N, C-alpha and C positions, 0 to 999 in steps of 0.2 A: 462754890462760886457758880454752880450751875453748868450748863453746856457751853462749849466754846462759841464765840460769836462768829468765828470763821473757820472753816475746815479745808485743809489742803490735802490732796490725794496725789501721791506720786505713782504713776504707772511705770514701773521699772523692773528690769531684771537684776538690778544691783542695789538692793536696799543698803547693803553694808557700805556703799560708796557715799551715801547721803546722811545716814543717821548721826555720825559724829559731829558734823557741822551743825545740823539741825537740832542737836541736843545741847549745844553750847551757847553761852553768852546770852544776848538779848532774846534770841529765838527760843532757846531752852527755857529761859525764865518765863516767857510768854506762854509756852506750852504748860509748864508746871502750874502756872496761875490760871490756866484754862481760858486764856484770851484767844488762843488759836489751838487747833489740833493738827497733827500731821500723821497720816497713815499711809500705808503702802499696799499696792496690789501687784502681784507678779504675774505677768501673762502666761508664764509656764504652768500656772495652776488652772488654766482654762483651755488646755489641750487634751485630746483623747489619747495620744500616743503615750507609751510608758516611759519614753526617754525625756519627756518634757520639751520636745523639739518645737520651736516657734518660728523657725526661719526656713526659707526655700530659695532655690536659685531664681534669679529674675527672668521673667518672660522677655524674649527678644534678645537675650544674651547680655553679657556684661560681667564685670568682676564682682566678687563678694556675694553676700546673701541678703535677702530682704525679709524683714519681719512680716508675718502673716497678719491680715487684717482682723480676723475674728477674735484671736486671743487678746489683742489690744482693746477691741471694742467691748468684749465681755468683762474684761478686767475693769474698764472704766465704768461700765454699767453697774458692776458690783460696788465700786467705790462710791459712786454718787447715790445709790440706793434709792429708796422710795421716800426719803425725807422731803418735806416741803422747803421752799426757799429758792432763791435765784442761783442758778448753776451755770458755771462756765467750764469749758474744755480748752486747754492751751495746747496748741500744736506748734512745733518748732520747725522753721525752715530758714536756711542761711540767706535766702533772697527776700525774705518777708519784711513787713514793716518793722522798724527797730522798736524794741521795748524801751520806753522812757519813763521819766517820772510821771508824766501825764497819763500814760497807760497804767501805771501802778495805781493812780488814783481811780481809774476806771475799774480795775479789778477789785478795788476796795468795796465796791457796791454789791459784790456777790457774796452769798453765804457759803457756797461750796465751789472749789476750784480744783479740777483734775488736770494734772500736768502730765502729758504723755511724752515719755522719754524714749525716743527711738535709738537704735544702735545699728551697727554694721552699715549696709548701704541704704538704710532708711526703712520706712514702713509702706506697705502696700497702700497706694493712694486712695483705694476704695474705702479704707478705714475713715478717712476724713469726712466723706459723705454720711457714713453711718453715725459718726460722733456728733454730727449736727442735730441729731434727733435726741440727744441726751442733754444738751445745754447750748448756750451761746458759744460758737466756736471762735476762738481768738488765735490768730496765727502771728507769731512773732519771730524775729531774729534777736539774739542777744550778742551784739558785737558782729564784726564782719568775718571773724575766724570761723573755721569749721572744726568742731569738736568730736572726739571719739563717740560721745553719746550726749544726750540732752540732760543728763543729770546736773551738770554744772549750771546751764542756763536755768533749769527749773529751780534750783536752790537760789540762784540770784533773784528770781522773781518772788519766791517766798520771802526772802529777806527784805526786799524793797517794799513789798506790800505790808508785811507784818509791822515794820517800823512806823507805818503810817496809822496804825490802829490806835485810837485815842487811849492814852495811859501806858502804852507799851514802853515808850521812851521817858515816861514821867511827866513831860510837858511838851506842848506843841512847838515851842521854840527850839526843841532839840532836833526837829526835822530840818536839817541844814538848808534844803532847797526852798524852804518856805520862809526864810529870812535872808537878810543880807549877810552873806558869809563867803569870805575869800577861801579858796582852796589852800592858800598859804596860811598856816597857823604856827604859833610860837608859844613857848612856855618857859618856866624858870630853868636855869638861871638867865638873867638878862644878857650876860656876856659868856660866850663859850670860847675856850682856847683849844686849838687843835693844830698840831704840827707847826707851832710858832705863829699861828694866825689867830686873830680875834674875830669872832662872829657875833654881832650884836643884833638883838631883837629890835624891830622898828620902834623908834621913840614914841610915835603917835599912839601905839598900843598901851603905852604905860601912863598916858596922861589922864585917863578916866573921862575924857571929853567924847561922849558918845556920838555926837554929830560928826566930829572930825574923824573919828574911827569908821563910821559908816561910809563917809565920803572916801577914805582911803581904801576900804574894802571894795566899793563900787568901781573904783579906778583899777584896782588889782585884778578884778574879774574881766576887765575889757581886754 
């Protein structure tokens, strides 16, 4: 089937935390069908010391350790390589612009996306300026919570972008946010019994009257 139409690169110290999810279900199938590729670069492979040390104490004091800039930048440079195409580098920050469906559509326009997964107390801020030379720098937050590392947000972005690639979900209508779709969904049986109570699916969904169903879904979303 040729080369993947989109390449994701995770810059991470913890490949093993990402690969099980990215090998399963829809993303795994998209990878096997070469609609996307996912690879990894470990910043530890880009340091000179024999211990693979990539962090140091922060200047100015403070708790924890900070990831050094150059191992991150060199790993990203290696990931993006010399191939032609539009390239983006994703940097995560809890206070940044939220990642949304609209931003997923923006990323869909790129051929290569490197996602920089920080850990500990973060990454030396100078890395951000260096990364701008490698591709369009996109700074996002994924939710308001602070995570142990950016691997979870990175996988969320890969998931959101991959499912928008034509043919990954089989048909465009499967991308829920591009159609009228209530978050409340129901399936068989029509009536469920649990602890003496009966729980019934909304009758409008059983009518086959698509205009009425769409009206119901629109109201349900408000």
